[in-house]
N, C-alpha and C positions, 0 to 999 in steps of 0.2 A: 411609173411616176416617182416612186421612191428614189430612183437613181438621180433625179434632178434636184433633190433636196440637199441643201448645204446648211450645216450648223451655223448659227449666228454667233460669232466670236464674243465670248464674255457674257453671254446671256443664255443660261441653260433653259431648255424648254422651247426655244424659238428656232425655227428653220426657215430658210428662204427657198422658195420654189423658183427655179430659173425659168421654167416654161410659162408660169403664170405671173412672174415678176411681183411676187407678194411675200409677205412674212406670215408664217403660220405658227400659232401657239400650239404646241403638242402636249402641254401640261393640262390634263383633263380636269384636275381639281380647280385650277385657275379659270378654266373655261366655265365650269359649273358655277363658280362664285360670280363671274361676270354676268352670266345669264340671270342669276338670282338678283344681282344689283340692278340689272336692266328692268326686270319685272317689277321691282320695288319702285323704280322711277316711273314706270308706266302706270302702276297702281296709284301713285301719288298724283300724277297728272289727271287721271280719271276722277279721283276723289275731289281734287280742286275744281274740276269742270262741273261736277255735280253740285258743289257748294255755290259756285258762281251762278249756275242755273237756278238754284233755289233762291238765292239772293235777288236775282233779276225778277223772279216770279213774285217774291214778296214786295219788291219795289213797285211792280205793276199793280198789285192788289192795293197797296197803300195809296198810290196815285189815284186809283179808281174810287177808293173810299173818300179821299179828300175832295175829289171832283164832285161826288154825289152830295157831300155835305155843303159844298160851296155854292 
């Protein structure tokens, strides 16, 4: 496999796999940073979803309370 990898000209840490026709980042610290950034985004999405669910629940409770009083 290593024999089909070509360096990407002008961009250190990137190689092109001819057999898979893709670009591969061989810089492990950049890969680690990308994974951390992705996890932060996923955590933020999950947090927002929880907030939206809580808000929806509160809206339902308020609507029930208003309906009961009316």
